VOKE-51439 format. One line per field, with one value per residue (C-alpha): chain; residue number from 0; z, x, y. Coordinates in pm, 1 decimal. Each point is the difference from the previous one (the first is absolute). Example, Ala and Ser with C-alpha at 12.3 -4.5 7.8 and 13.67 -1.06 7.14 Angstrom:
ch	A_A;
i	0_1;
c3	780.0_-66.0;
c1	1230.0_137.0;
c2	-450.0_344.0;
***
This chain:
ch	A_A_A_A_A_A_A_A_A_A_A_A_A_A_A_A_A_A_A_A_A_A_A_A_A_A_A_A_A_A_A_A_A_A_A_A_A_A_A_A_A_A_A_A_A_A_A_A_A_A_A_A_A_A_A_A_A_A_A_A_A_A_A_A_A_A_A_A_A_A_A_A_A_A_A_A_A_A_A_A_A_A_A_A_A_A_A_A_A_A_A_A_A_A_A_A_A_A_A_A_A_A_A_A_A_A_A_A_A_A_A_A_A_A_A_A_A_A_A_A_A_A_A_A_A_A_A_A_A_A_A_A_A_A_A_A_A_A_A_A_A_A_A_A_A_A_A_A_A_A_A_A_A_A_A_A_A_A_A_A_A_A_A_A_A_A_A_A_A_A_A_A_A_A_A_A_A_A_A_A_A_A_A_A_A_A_A_A_A_A_A_A_A_A_A_A_A_A_A_A_A_A_A_A_A_A_A_A_A_A_A_A_A_A_A_A_A_A_A_A_A_A_A_A_A_A_A_A_A_A_A_A_A_A_A_A_A_A_A_A_A_A_A_A_A_A_A_A_A_A_A_A_A_A_A_A_A_A_A_A_A_A_A_A_A_A_A_A_A_A_A_A_A_A_A_A_A_A_A_A_A_A_A_A_A_A_A_A_A_A_A_A_A_A_A_A_A_A_A_A_A_A_A_A_A_A_A_A_A_A_A_A_A_A_A_A_A_A_A_A_A_A_A_A_A_A_A_A_A_A_A_A_A_A_A_A_A_A_A_A_A_A_A_A_A_A_A_A_A_A_A_A_A_A_A_A_A_A_A_A_A_A_A_A_A_A_A_A_A_A_A_A_A_A_A_A_A_A_A_A_A_A_A_A_A_A_A_A_A_A_A_A_A_A_A_A_A_A_A_A_A_A_A_A_A_A_A_A_A_A_A_A_A_A_A_A_A_A_A_A_A_A_A_A_A_A_A_A_A_A_A_A_A_A_A_A_A_A_A;
i	0_1_2_3_4_5_6_7_8_9_10_11_12_13_14_15_16_17_18_19_20_21_22_23_24_25_26_27_28_29_30_31_32_33_34_35_36_37_38_39_40_41_42_43_44_45_46_47_48_49_50_51_52_53_54_55_56_57_58_59_60_61_62_63_64_65_66_67_68_69_70_71_72_73_74_75_76_77_78_79_80_81_82_83_84_85_86_87_88_89_90_91_92_93_94_95_96_97_98_99_100_101_102_103_104_105_106_107_108_109_110_111_112_113_114_115_116_117_118_119_120_121_122_123_124_125_126_127_128_129_130_131_132_133_134_135_136_137_138_139_140_141_142_143_144_145_146_147_148_149_150_151_152_153_154_155_156_157_158_159_160_161_162_163_164_165_166_167_168_169_170_171_172_173_174_175_176_177_178_179_180_181_182_183_184_185_186_187_188_189_190_191_192_193_194_195_196_197_198_199_200_201_202_203_204_205_206_207_208_209_210_211_212_213_214_215_216_217_218_219_220_221_222_223_224_225_226_227_228_229_230_231_232_233_234_235_236_237_238_239_240_241_242_243_244_245_246_247_248_249_250_251_252_253_254_255_256_257_258_259_260_261_262_263_264_265_266_267_268_269_270_271_272_273_274_275_276_277_278_279_280_281_282_283_284_285_286_287_288_289_290_291_292_293_294_295_296_297_298_299_300_301_302_303_304_305_306_307_308_309_310_311_312_313_314_315_316_317_318_319_320_321_322_323_324_325_326_327_328_329_330_331_332_333_334_335_336_337_338_339_340_341_342_343_344_345_346_347_348_349_350_351_352_353_354_355_356_357_358_359_360_361_362_363_364_365_366_367_368_369_370_371_372_373_374_375_376_377_378_379_380_381_382_383_384_385_386_387_388_389_390_391_392_393_394_395_396_397_398_399_400_401_402_403_404_405_406_407_408_409_410_411_412_413_414_415_416_417_418_419_420_421_422_423_424_425_426_427_428_429_430_431_432_433_434_435_436_437_438;
c3	-943.6_-362.0_-285.1_-243.4_-374.3_-20.5_-143.6_66.5_-56.6_-42.6_-27.5_-217.2_-213.9_58.5_-51.4_33.2_178.8_-90.8_282.0_-84.8_66.1_-132.9_-253.2_-357.8_-337.4_-64.8_-181.9_-343.4_-55.4_-78.7_294.6_227.3_-106.5_68.3_343.1_81.3_-106.9_204.7_297.4_-25.9_-5.4_304.5_189.8_-83.6_107.1_324.9_85.4_-86.7_221.1_312.5_-3.1_45.8_122.4_139.3_-118.8_302.7_136.8_349.0_37.4_-85.7_-302.4_-327.5_-21.7_-323.9_68.7_-30.1_-364.4_50.3_164.1_-267.0_-277.4_139.3_84.8_-359.0_-151.7_236.5_-68.8_-376.2_1.9_239.3_-188.0_-311.1_192.1_80.5_-125.7_244.9_282.8_-79.5_46.3_330.8_114.3_-79.9_211.6_272.8_17.7_128.8_248.5_130.6_202.8_193.0_80.6_47.4_343.3_115.0_-102.9_187.7_304.8_20.0_-80.3_-321.4_-279.2_-265.8_-272.4_111.9_-173.1_-327.3_99.7_-77.2_-355.4_-31.5_215.9_-135.4_-271.3_217.4_-24.2_293.4_-108.9_-125.5_123.6_-80.8_-81.2_351.3_164.8_76.4_-35.1_7.7_-51.0_217.3_-119.9_348.2_42.1_198.1_297.7_19.2_-19.1_282.4_215.5_-56.8_125.3_-322.3_-52.6_-296.3_-88.4_-308.1_126.2_145.1_-127.5_145.8_-229.9_-248.2_245.8_-106.8_336.5_220.7_-236.2_-0.5_381.3_-4.8_-265.5_204.7_309.0_-205.3_-151.1_348.8_121.1_-298.2_73.0_362.1_-128.9_-285.7_80.6_-365.6_-200.3_-320.4_166.1_126.2_-358.8_-117.9_303.6_-86.4_-325.7_103.0_372.1_304.6_74.1_-341.5_15.1_352.0_-117.4_-285.7_233.7_239.8_-288.5_-146.1_291.2_-166.3_-350.0_-138.1_-31.3_-376.0_-30.2_201.1_-194.2_0.1_-130.9_-177.5_-305.3_126.1_327.9_-186.7_-205.2_274.2_175.6_-327.1_-143.2_311.8_-13.9_-376.3_12.5_287.3_-201.2_-322.5_182.5_216.8_-218.7_-360.9_-139.7_123.8_-239.7_-326.0_-168.2_58.0_-12.3_-276.1_70.3_-6.6_252.7_230.9_-16.5_76.0_296.6_148.0_299.0_-210.6_-242.4_-91.8_316.8_37.9_-117.9_235.5_-178.5_-9.9_364.3_96.8_-192.8_174.9_341.2_-84.9_-72.3_363.7_120.9_89.0_-101.8_68.0_322.9_133.5_-102.5_192.3_305.1_-19.9_-25.5_286.9_223.1_-72.8_329.3_62.5_-39.9_18.3_352.7_-100.1_-97.9_-362.3_-285.9_-334.6_-142.0_208.4_-16.1_65.5_-212.1_-70.5_-28.3_-346.0_-34.9_-176.7_-301.5_238.0_206.0_322.1_199.2_339.9_281.0_59.9_135.3_-357.4_-32.2_306.1_-150.0_-325.8_188.5_165.2_353.0_133.6_201.8_245.5_-14.3_336.5_342.7_40.7_319.3_149.5_224.2_273.9_-61.3_289.4_23.2_-260.9_122.7_-85.5_-296.4_-325.4_-305.4_-301.5_-355.3_-354.7_-265.3_-278.7_-161.7_-275.2_-147.4_158.3_365.1_24.3_293.1_37.6_-194.3_114.9_18.8_57.5_239.1_58.8_340.8_-30.7_358.1_227.7_318.4_270.0_95.8_247.8_-7.1_-380.3_-200.9_-329.9_-238.3_-291.2_-307.7_183.4_-190.3_159.8_-170.8_87.7_-104.9_-50.3_217.7_-27.9_-205.5_161.6_-272.8_234.8_248.6_-255.2_200.0_-80.3_236.2_-58.4_187.5_-46.2_-77.2_5.9_-28.0_-225.9_137.0_-249.3_139.6_56.2_-231.7_291.6_24.3_334.9_88.8_93.0_150.3_-12.0_-121.4_-177.4_227.3_7.5_375.6_261.7_59.3_-274.2_-308.6_-338.2_-212.6_-245.9_-361.9_-188.4_-313.2_-158.0_86.2_-99.3_271.8_251.3_347.5_290.0_370.8_157.1_350.9_152.4_22.4;
c1	1751.9_92.2_-230.6_-42.3_-33.7_-375.7_-127.7_-365.6_-203.3_-366.0_-268.8_140.4_228.7_307.8_69.9_345.5_18.2_305.2_135.9_-86.0_335.2_249.3_254.5_-120.5_135.3_7.1_-312.4_22.5_-40.6_-373.4_-76.5_208.2_-205.5_-322.3_122.1_107.4_-337.8_-176.5_216.4_-107.9_-364.5_44.4_178.6_-275.5_-263.7_184.7_19.2_-368.6_-97.7_141.4_-291.4_-236.2_169.1_351.8_201.6_127.2_129.2_-133.5_-92.5_349.7_-23.4_189.3_137.6_-50.2_256.2_307.4_116.8_195.6_-294.1_-243.0_236.6_36.5_-372.6_-87.1_237.2_-118.7_-366.4_56.5_188.1_-239.0_-310.0_143.9_-30.4_-369.0_-96.5_244.0_-133.7_-349.8_114.9_159.6_-318.7_-207.2_230.5_15.7_-380.0_1.5_288.0_-56.3_-315.8_214.0_290.6_-184.0_-145.9_344.4_153.3_-281.4_60.9_356.2_-118.0_199.7_-138.7_-176.7_231.6_258.3_-202.7_147.7_358.6_-43.8_-93.2_360.2_150.8_-161.0_-246.3_-276.3_151.2_70.7_270.3_235.3_360.2_254.7_368.5_87.2_-236.3_-300.2_-317.5_-375.6_-264.9_191.6_347.6_141.6_364.6_61.4_171.1_-256.6_-287.4_144.4_55.6_-363.4_-114.2_-41.0_129.4_240.2_109.6_0.5_-310.2_-188.5_58.8_-266.5_101.6_-232.7_-290.8_-182.7_-158.7_301.9_235.4_-226.5_0.6_380.5_34.9_-229.1_212.9_305.0_-174.5_-100.8_358.9_122.0_-250.0_112.9_352.6_-71.4_-324.2_-103.7_-202.8_181.0_331.6_-136.1_-83.7_352.5_148.0_-209.3_191.3_346.3_22.2_-40.4_368.8_67.8_-314.3_80.0_344.4_-146.6_-254.8_276.2_192.7_-308.3_-243.2_-236.4_-6.6_-316.0_19.6_-48.4_295.4_257.9_317.0_-52.1_298.6_-172.5_-216.8_-259.5_-36.5_-24.0_-287.9_-172.5_-205.4_-93.2_-121.3_-202.9_-177.5_-53.0_-146.0_-227.8_-120.2_-60.5_-186.7_-215.3_-50.6_48.3_-249.1_219.9_272.7_-189.8_296.8_202.9_-263.6_-237.8_-371.0_38.0_286.0_-200.8_-290.9_218.2_164.8_-321.4_-167.6_-305.4_197.5_-115.0_7.3_233.2_-170.3_-36.6_257.1_254.0_-59.6_46.6_327.7_130.3_-94.0_156.4_327.6_-10.7_-86.7_-353.5_-357.5_-330.9_-55.6_338.5_-73.1_-329.1_173.8_278.4_-242.7_-209.7_311.7_106.1_5.9_-248.3_187.3_-286.1_96.2_359.4_54.6_107.2_65.2_-6.2_264.2_254.2_-31.0_371.4_149.3_370.0_198.7_141.9_347.3_-57.6_194.9_200.5_88.2_-153.4_-305.2_-148.2_33.1_-350.7_-156.8_-13.9_374.4_54.1_-220.4_193.0_327.6_-114.7_-43.5_-316.5_-240.1_-245.4_-374.1_-70.6_167.6_298.0_24.5_344.7_100.6_246.6_327.4_176.3_304.6_5.9_-101.9_189.4_-230.7_103.3_-178.0_99.7_-38.4_113.5_75.8_-241.9_236.4_252.1_295.8_320.2_20.4_49.9_-12.0_-337.6_-182.9_-351.5_-45.1_-294.2_15.0_-285.0_-63.4_48.5_-81.2_-281.3_127.5_-109.4_254.4_-58.5_-374.0_-23.5_-90.2_185.6_-182.4_148.1_-24.9_28.5_229.3_294.6_129.9_365.1_284.7_367.4_174.1_368.9_202.3_343.8_213.7_295.7_-177.8_-235.2_-304.8_-322.4_-229.2_-375.0_-287.2_-372.5_-233.3_-350.0_-201.9_-296.5_-242.8_-70.7_-349.9_-133.2_234.0_53.2_337.5_181.7_327.0_270.5_342.2_224.8_349.3_134.3_220.5_191.8_62.9_-223.6_64.9_264.6_-135.2_138.1_12.2_246.3_-28.3_-196.5_115.4_-337.8_-283.9_-302.1_-128.7_245.3_-121.5_47.4_-85.2_-112.7_-17.1_-122.3_220.2;
c2	-2140.5_-56.4_78.9_-286.2_12.8_33.0_-327.7_-69.8_-316.0_92.0_-262.7_-274.3_218.7_212.2_369.8_153.8_332.0_201.6_219.7_357.7_158.0_-255.6_121.2_2.1_101.4_372.6_119.1_157.2_377.4_-17.5_-225.4_225.1_301.7_-188.5_-107.5_355.2_135.3_-264.1_96.7_362.3_-107.3_-219.0_276.0_248.0_-249.5_-69.0_369.2_41.2_-290.1_163.4_243.9_-293.8_-318.3_-17.1_-298.8_-187.8_-324.9_-77.0_367.0_127.0_219.9_1.7_357.0_188.5_275.0_-222.2_-31.8_-321.6_-173.9_113.8_-111.7_-351.2_-17.5_95.1_-257.5_-274.5_75.7_3.7_-331.6_-173.7_116.9_-164.1_-329.8_50.6_-346.3_-157.0_218.7_-119.8_-358.7_92.6_170.3_-308.3_-217.5_262.8_19.3_-359.2_49.5_352.8_-87.6_-249.4_233.0_331.6_-96.9_-108.7_334.1_172.6_-215.3_133.6_355.1_5.3_221.9_-198.6_134.4_-258.2_-266.3_126.9_-91.2_-374.7_101.0_120.6_-271.7_-315.0_101.1_-153.9_-345.2_-223.7_-245.1_265.9_-20.5_272.3_-49.3_116.9_-248.6_222.9_-202.5_10.1_266.4_248.3_-110.1_-53.7_-95.4_-322.9_168.5_280.4_-250.4_-209.8_304.8_94.5_-341.5_-195.4_-352.5_-19.6_-353.0_-224.1_-183.5_295.6_351.9_227.7_283.5_-172.9_11.6_316.0_80.6_-82.2_184.3_303.4_12.1_-27.9_273.5_226.0_-49.3_93.9_305.8_122.3_-38.1_200.2_275.6_11.0_61.1_239.9_183.7_33.5_-254.9_99.4_-68.2_-331.0_-99.6_77.5_-179.7_-306.4_-7.1_121.5_-84.5_227.0_64.9_154.3_213.2_118.8_106.6_203.9_164.3_101.6_157.0_172.2_38.3_248.6_-149.4_-157.4_-383.2_25.4_238.9_-193.5_-96.6_-374.6_-192.9_-291.8_67.5_-247.8_193.1_329.7_-141.5_-198.7_267.1_170.5_-330.5_-75.4_337.5_-13.9_-352.2_104.0_301.9_-194.1_-278.0_230.9_310.6_-112.3_252.4_286.9_-110.2_2.6_174.4_-316.8_-272.1_-101.2_-33.4_-378.7_19.5_223.9_-240.3_-302.7_177.6_137.7_-157.7_-74.5_-215.1_-348.7_-216.6_-293.3_-319.7_-295.6_-214.9_280.4_82.0_-365.2_-13.1_313.0_-138.2_-335.3_178.0_114.6_-352.5_118.3_-58.7_173.3_-194.6_110.5_356.9_-2.5_-144.5_258.5_290.2_-136.6_-15.2_356.6_194.7_278.6_327.4_251.5_96.5_83.5_364.1_-32.8_239.1_-174.3_231.3_191.1_376.5_58.5_275.5_-47.9_320.2_63.6_146.5_330.8_120.8_223.5_-307.8_132.0_-100.1_60.6_-251.1_-141.0_-313.0_-125.0_53.8_-216.5_-268.0_10.4_-31.8_-320.6_146.8_-159.8_214.6_-144.2_63.6_-166.3_8.1_-227.8_-205.0_31.7_-288.7_91.1_-182.5_-173.6_-220.2_-272.0_-346.0_-315.0_-60.1_166.6_128.0_-209.7_129.3_-61.4_259.0_80.3_251.1_-50.2_180.7_134.3_107.0_375.3_236.3_169.9_-268.2_-89.3_-379.1_-231.6_-294.5_-247.0_-157.9_-376.9_-111.7_124.0_162.3_246.2_263.9_283.8_-56.0_6.8_-308.2_-50.1_-233.4_-195.5_218.3_334.4_230.9_179.1_314.3_63.5_225.2_-87.2_255.7_-92.6_-247.8_-51.1_-155.2_-31.2_-224.9_-150.9_98.8_184.9_187.3_14.5_164.5_-43.9_289.7_-147.5_-318.2_-80.8_-258.1_-278.1_-48.1_352.6_203.8_241.2_171.2_32.8_172.1_-248.1_67.1_-305.1_-89.5_-307.1_-212.3_-323.9_12.3_160.3_373.4_5.0_181.5_-97.3_-314.4_-149.6_107.9_-266.3_-177.2_75.2_239.0_-209.5_-235.4_157.3_-105.3_240.5_23.3_327.0_142.4_325.5_304.1;
***
């Protein structure tokens, strides 16, 4: 997903939101001293806060014993707090939209902190379209949206349907968490793509998501901005060193409520009105019976100053190796029937040996007593690329059910002819269609 220049239309006027970490002119000596002094205050306040409330995103904490993380956190907080008036406008718009998307996040058992990502992605606007083609509240790319079940056409683009797009974004977020095991990593993958984040995690399996050496400046800033915006919008009073009393009041939950005309204008920008809101809320599924933790309690292992760390369950989660909390049903494999499992690729980038790829089932089929539904996700590895013969060999690792979100082991290989593993190298990775049969 691509972050847009943050331009927000509120009510009947317009307010420009400048991205907090874009390049700016170098400050003068006096301003630099003031910024440095403010940074020291913020750092001291951050360390003091850990004795009372740990700063976290989806339950994953911001470490205070990593100088590079604290330095970037301090700078991001200082810059974002300077845009408090713009944040107040975002919060007013979000107060109308959040009640519609929060139940959907809960339905998919996604921590509620993910509702802050659209503030970075689209500035709580619906008709926003980025230079790369990402569109809507969740800034979904056309190919990703279609893979997630949305219609994308000139006459009907469901990326602009708030509820349908939120369901699609949630399905994508769940898939990312299945791959990466850390909500912080999922947030960065939402911005930079899963393949790139997986590669970084393999190279630095024990490093905290906020410390990874991201290549793009936008990706480096993304997670910090998400956490800072969440903090300023939910705990403004804790940052009195950075915010004025008026800013704290405007960002507090008890701030002046959104007037009827302003609320109607915000809803109209999402092609909705109060009647549609009431109908949407009435149709929300009952989720009380689903075990749900509003914020994950995962602790991601931080790479220490000595560069060593113990191997723990948290280390495995940070490295993207998913663990199961419930028994997995293993279906006995038999000889493959004449029917085949048909999929299309959801992954992008170059084909490399050892790469984990995603393939979506595109036709329903029953194989060896197991039913594969459209939308089920196949996770497969590229084992061998034979440049001489122009063939590539892939094997599946597991399947994620689109309907129940359960994960099952799956042992199959990509084939072009029955009982002959291997397929021709494709001209392009995206939308690559493959058939699979049992080992």
